[in-house]
C-alpha positions in Angstrom: 40.7 2.0 69.0 37.5 3.6 67.8 37.7 7.4 67.7 35.4 9.5 69.9 33.8 11.0 66.8 32.9 7.6 65.5 31.4 6.7 68.9 29.2 9.8 68.7 28.0 9.0 65.2 27.3 5.3 65.9 25.5 6.2 69.2 23.3 8.8 67.5 22.4 6.5 64.6 21.5 3.5 66.8 19.4 5.6 69.2 17.5 7.3 66.4 16.8 4.1 64.6 15.6 2.4 67.8 13.5 5.4 68.7 11.8 5.5 65.3 11.2 1.7 65.2 10.5 1.2 68.9 6.7 0.6 68.6 7.3 -1.9 65.8 10.0 -3.8 67.7 7.8 -4.2 70.8 5.2 -6.0 68.7 7.7 -8.7 67.8 7.5 -12.1 69.6 10.9 -11.6 71.2 12.7 -9.0 73.3 14.2 -5.9 71.8 17.6 -7.0 73.2 17.8 -9.6 70.4 17.5 -6.9 67.8 20.1 -4.7 69.6 22.4 -7.7 69.7 22.1 -8.3 65.9 22.7 -4.6 65.3 25.8 -4.7 67.4 27.1 -7.8 65.6 26.7 -6.1 62.2 28.4 -3.0 63.5 31.2 -5.1 64.9 31.8 -6.7 61.5 32.0 -3.3 59.8 32.7 -0.1 61.7 32.8 -0.9 65.4 35.5 -3.4 66.2 36.1 -3.6 70.0 38.9 -5.3 71.8 38.0 -6.4 75.3 41.6 -5.8 76.6 42.2 -2.4 74.9 38.7 -1.1 75.6 38.2 -2.8 79.0 38.1 0.4 81.0 35.4 1.9 78.8 33.3 -1.3 78.8 33.8 -1.6 82.6 32.4 1.8 83.3 29.5 1.6 80.8 28.4 -1.7 82.2 28.8 -0.3 85.7 26.4 2.6 84.9 23.9 0.2 83.3 23.8 -2.2 86.2 23.6 0.6 88.8 20.7 2.2 87.0 18.9 -1.1 86.6 19.4 -2.2 90.3 17.9 1.1 91.5 14.9 0.6 89.2 14.3 -3.0 90.4 14.4 -1.8 94.0 11.8 0.8 93.3 9.5 -1.7 91.7 9.5 -4.1 94.6 6.7 -2.9 96.9 7.0 -5.5 99.6 7.5 -5.1 103.4 11.0 -6.0 104.4 9.6 -8.6 106.8 7.3 -10.2 104.2 7.9 -13.9 103.7 7.8 -13.4 99.9 11.4 -12.3 100.3 12.5 -15.8 101.1 12.6 -17.2 97.5 14.6 -14.3 96.0 17.1 -14.3 99.0 17.5 -18.1 98.8 18.1 -17.8 95.0 20.6 -14.9 95.5 22.5 -16.8 98.2 22.1 -20.6 98.0 21.4 -21.0 94.3 24.2 -18.5 93.4 26.8 -20.3 95.5 25.7 -23.7 94.0 26.0 -22.1 90.5 29.5 -20.8 91.1 30.6 -24.2 92.5 29.2 -26.1 89.5 30.6 -23.7 86.9 34.0 -23.8 88.7 34.0 -27.6 88.5 33.1 -27.5 84.8 35.7 -24.9 84.2 38.5 -26.9 85.8 37.5 -30.3 84.4 36.1 -29.5 81.0 37.7 -26.1 80.1 41.2 -26.7 81.6 41.0 -23.5 83.7 43.0 -23.1 86.9 41.2 -23.0 90.2 41.3 -19.2 90.4 40.1 -18.7 86.8 37.3 -21.3 87.3 36.1 -19.6 90.5 36.2 -16.3 88.7 34.3 -17.7 85.7 31.6 -19.0 88.1 31.3 -15.7 89.8 31.1 -13.8 86.5 28.3 -16.0 85.1 26.4 -16.7 88.3 24.4 -13.4 88.6 21.2 -13.1 86.8 20.7 -9.9 84.9 18.5 -7.0 86.1 19.0 -5.0 82.8 17.8 -7.6 80.3 15.2 -9.4 82.4 12.5 -6.7 82.1 10.1 -9.2 80.5 10.2 -11.5 83.5 10.6 -8.8 86.2 7.7 -7.1 88.0 6.0 -4.7 85.7 5.3 -2.0 88.3 4.8 -1.7 92.1 1.4 -3.3 91.8 2.7 -6.5 90.3 2.7 -9.2 93.0 3.3 -12.3 90.9 5.5 -14.8 92.7 7.6 -15.7 89.7 8.3 -12.1 88.8 9.0 -11.2 92.4 11.5 -14.0 92.8 13.3 -13.2 89.6 13.4 -9.5 90.3 14.6 -9.9 93.8 17.2 -12.4 92.8 18.6 -10.1 90.1 18.6 -7.2 92.5 20.5 -9.1 95.2 22.9 -11.3 93.3 24.5 -8.7 91.1 26.2 -7.4 94.3 26.3 -10.8 96.2 28.5 -12.2 93.5 31.2 -9.7 94.2 32.9 -11.6 97.1 33.4 -14.6 94.8 34.9 -12.4 92.1 37.3 -11.2 94.7 37.9 -14.8 95.8 38.8 -15.8 92.3 41.1 -12.9 91.8 42.7 -13.7 95.2 43.4 -17.3 94.2 45.0 -15.9 91.0 47.2 -13.7 93.2 45.5 -10.5 92.1 43.8 -9.7 95.5 44.8 -10.0 99.1 42.7 -12.6 100.8 44.6 -12.4 104.1 46.1 -15.3 106.1 43.8 -18.3 105.8 41.3 -16.1 104.0 40.4 -14.0 107.0 40.4 -10.7 105.1 38.2 -12.2 102.4 35.7 -13.4 105.0 35.7 -10.3 107.2 36.0 -7.5 104.6 35.0 -8.9 101.2 32.2 -11.1 102.4 30.7 -9.9 105.7 31.4 -6.1 105.8 31.1 -5.3 102.1 27.8 -7.1 101.8 26.1 -5.9 105.1 27.7 -2.4 104.8 26.5 -1.9 101.3 22.9 -2.9 102.2 22.9 -0.7 105.3 24.4 2.4 103.6 21.8 2.2 100.8 18.9 1.6 103.1 19.8 4.5 105.4 20.3 6.9 102.5 17.1 5.8 100.7 15.0 6.2 103.9 16.6 9.5 104.7 16.3 11.1 101.3 12.8 9.7 100.7 11.5 11.1 104.0 13.2 14.5 103.5 11.6 14.9 100.0 8.2 13.9 101.3 8.5 16.3 104.2 9.6 19.2 101.9 6.6 18.5 99.6 4.1 18.4 102.4 5.3 21.4 104.4 6.9 23.7 101.9 5.6 22.4 98.5 9.3 22.0 97.6 11.3 19.5 95.6 8.5 19.1 93.0 9.4 18.2 89.4 13.0 17.4 90.3 12.9 13.6 89.8 16.0 13.6 87.6 18.1 15.3 90.2 16.7 13.1 93.0 17.3 9.9 91.0 20.9 10.7 89.9 21.8 12.2 93.3 20.6 9.3 95.4 22.2 6.7 93.1 25.5 8.6 93.1 25.4 9.1 96.9 24.6 5.5 97.7 27.0 4.1 95.2 29.9 6.4 96.0 29.3 6.3 99.7 29.4 2.5 99.7 32.6 2.4 97.6 34.3 4.9 100.0 33.4 2.6 102.9 34.8 -0.4 101.0 31.3 -1.9 100.7 29.5 -3.1 97.6 27.9 -0.2 95.7 25.6 -2.5 93.7 23.9 -3.7 96.9 23.8 -0.1 98.2 21.9 1.2 95.1 19.5 -1.7 95.2 18.8 -1.2 98.9 18.4 2.6 98.3 15.6 1.8 95.8 13.9 -0.6 98.2 14.1 2.0 101.0 12.7 4.7 98.8 9.8 2.5 97.9 9.3 1.6 101.6 8.9 5.3 102.4 6.1 5.5 99.8 4.5 2.3 101.0 4.3 3.4 104.6 3.0 6.9 103.8 0.5 6.0 101.1 -2.9 5.0 102.7 -4.6 1.9 101.5 -3.6 -0.1 98.4 -1.2 1.4 95.9 -3.6 1.1 93.1 -6.1 3.3 95.0 -3.8 6.3 94.3 -2.0 5.2 91.1 -4.4 6.9 88.8 -4.1 10.2 90.6 -0.3 9.9 90.7 -0.1 9.3 87.0 -1.9 12.5 86.3 1.3 14.2 87.3 -0.2 17.4 88.8 1.5 19.6 91.4 -1.5 19.0 93.6 -0.9 15.2 93.8 2.8 15.9 94.4 2.1 17.9 97.5 -1.1 16.2 98.8 -0.6 14.1 102.0 -2.1 11.0 100.6 -0.2 11.0 97.3 3.0 13.0 97.8 5.2 9.9 98.5 3.7 7.9 95.7 4.1 10.8 93.3 7.8 11.1 94.2 8.4 7.3 93.7 6.5 7.3 90.4 8.5 10.3 89.0 11.8 8.7 90.0 10.8 5.3 88.6 9.7 6.8 85.3 12.9 8.7 84.8 15.0 5.7 85.8 13.3 3.4 83.4 14.2 5.8 80.5 17.8 5.7 81.6 17.6 1.9 81.8 16.4 1.6 78.2 19.2 3.8 76.9 21.8 1.8 78.9 20.3 -1.5 77.6 20.6 -0.4 73.9 24.2 0.8 74.4 25.5 -2.3 76.2 23.8 -5.0 74.2 25.0 -3.3 71.0 28.5 -3.4 72.4 28.1 -7.1 73.4 27.1 -7.8 69.8 30.2 -6.0 68.6 32.4 -8.1 70.9 30.6 -11.2 69.6 31.7 -10.3 66.1 35.4 -10.2 66.9 35.7 -13.3 69.0 37.0 -16.8 68.2 35.0 -19.2 70.3 36.3 -22.5 71.7 34.5 -25.7 70.7 33.9 -26.4 74.4 31.1 -23.9 74.3 29.0 -26.5 72.5 28.6 -28.4 75.7 29.3 -25.6 78.3 26.4 -23.3 77.5 23.7 -26.0 77.4 25.2 -27.3 80.6 24.7 -23.9 82.2 21.2 -23.3 80.9 19.8 -26.8 81.2 21.6 -28.4 84.1 23.4 -25.9 86.3 20.7 -23.3 86.6 17.8 -25.8 87.2 19.8 -27.7 89.7 20.9 -24.6 91.6 17.3 -23.3 91.5 16.0 -26.6 92.8 18.4 -26.5 95.7 17.8 -22.9 96.5 14.0 -23.2 96.4 13.8 -26.5 98.2 11.0 -26.2 100.8 9.7 -22.9 99.5 6.0 -22.2 98.9 6.5 -21.9 95.2 4.8 -24.6 93.2 6.4 -26.9 90.6 5.5 -24.7 87.5 6.8 -21.6 89.2 10.1 -23.3 90.1 10.6 -24.4 86.6 10.0 -20.9 85.2 12.5 -19.5 87.7 14.9 -22.3 86.7 14.7 -21.4 83.0 14.8 -17.6 83.2 18.3 -17.3 84.7 19.2 -14.6 82.1 22.9 -13.6 81.9 23.8 -10.2 80.6 25.3 -6.8 81.6 26.3 -7.9 85.1 28.5 -10.6 83.7 30.1 -8.2 81.3 30.8 -5.8 84.2 32.5 -8.4 86.3 34.6 -9.7 83.3 35.8 -6.1 82.6 36.4 -5.5 86.3 38.7 -8.6 86.4 40.6 -7.5 83.3 41.1 -4.0 84.7 42.5 -5.6 87.9 45.3 -7.4 86.2 43.9 -10.6 84.8 46.5 -12.2 82.6 45.8 -11.6 78.9 45.6 -15.2 77.9 43.1 -16.0 80.7 41.3 -12.7 79.9 40.8 -13.6 76.3 39.7 -17.2 77.1 37.2 -16.0 79.7 36.0 -13.2 77.3 35.1 -15.8 74.6 33.2 -17.9 77.1 31.3 -15.1 78.8 30.4 -13.2 75.6 29.1 -16.3 73.9 27.1 -17.3 77.0 25.6 -13.8 77.4 24.7 -13.6 73.7 23.1 -17.0 73.6 21.2 -16.1 76.8 19.9 -12.9 75.1 18.8 -14.9 72.1 17.4 -18.1 73.7 15.6 -16.4 76.6 14.6 -13.4 74.4 12.8 -15.7 71.9 11.2 -17.9 74.6 10.1 -15.3 77.1 7.0 -14.0 75.4 5.3 -17.3 74.6 6.2 -18.9 77.9 5.2 -16.0 80.1 2.0 -15.5 78.1 1.1 -19.1 78.7 1.9 -18.9 82.3 -0.2 -15.8 82.9 -3.2 -17.4 81.0 -3.0 -20.6 83.1 -2.3 -18.8 86.4 -5.3 -18.8 88.8 -6.8 -15.4 89.1 
């Protein structure tokens, strides 16, 4: 076990180095996550050895925090009406493509990796979600970004980090670690239907209520100005905790809260968002309380603070993944399993999920390639370990998941800049 004092020193050194070298790192033709991963690997070989079993609770909660912050950020960036047809691709990806992914991984796990049915389903559920933390290069840049590929990938990552939860519970249930009910009735009624719909409803209601309250206070009493940090953490905690108390999925609640808060801004802000963006970025109290810009000012403040939290969480978790990578012994089956996931499973699942959609062939290929795995997979792995996963199975799944996530960070991190730059150049204006 690493001492608390050592954690402080390591965290301080990593954050200072990243802060000093940040501008240089952003000029490199790869994502900064690749650099964080290498740093974590070096630390894991020297002063930061981490055991996924002994340290599972710590990793579980750190990953939970990172995913929650990132999901709220993604929700805030998606400035689309809830009835807009542009939601169809991300929803189909988060439902149809994800289920296909889980099924194909489960088959590969049983046939090629020798896993039991429960462990194979669990592996599929752990690796199925795409990552909202590490996908910043392919997500929407800001609320004005309406690119179809970025919208699809952002919406998918926002939805499927919570939508994978029922299948994690199914895998644990088949392993005898969760009550599925007779003939699976409890899994369908509680884990699938209620937890998903309840999480989305709780987050949406809270996001709308808090957003409207803050705008009302700013317009009528010039209150709640300059308190973005409290609003952000308060709404995230309220949505996440409220959903968990109601036995619903907190990840979906936080994502829905971000979407709802953006919807408040969208309905109050007159005209196009970019008409008021310049005024909002000035950050004056006048824009914070003006009827035309108050809601946009609120959303921008919260988004800015949340993005800062997200970067800190990204550094922390990717360094830890690198450290876990340094202490693993990886099975030879990964030589075929990881390419199968990236080059066959993801493209096939995407093709099925997007069949009949309005996206063109190039857009579908991009979505099929950028199925980035990351912090969400780490969270679900640690969640399963904390809920009684047998040590032998836990260590086997840890080796597979950590290697897959690390390779995804490297492969997608190196390819994202040239591919997306080429796509944006060739995209019709």
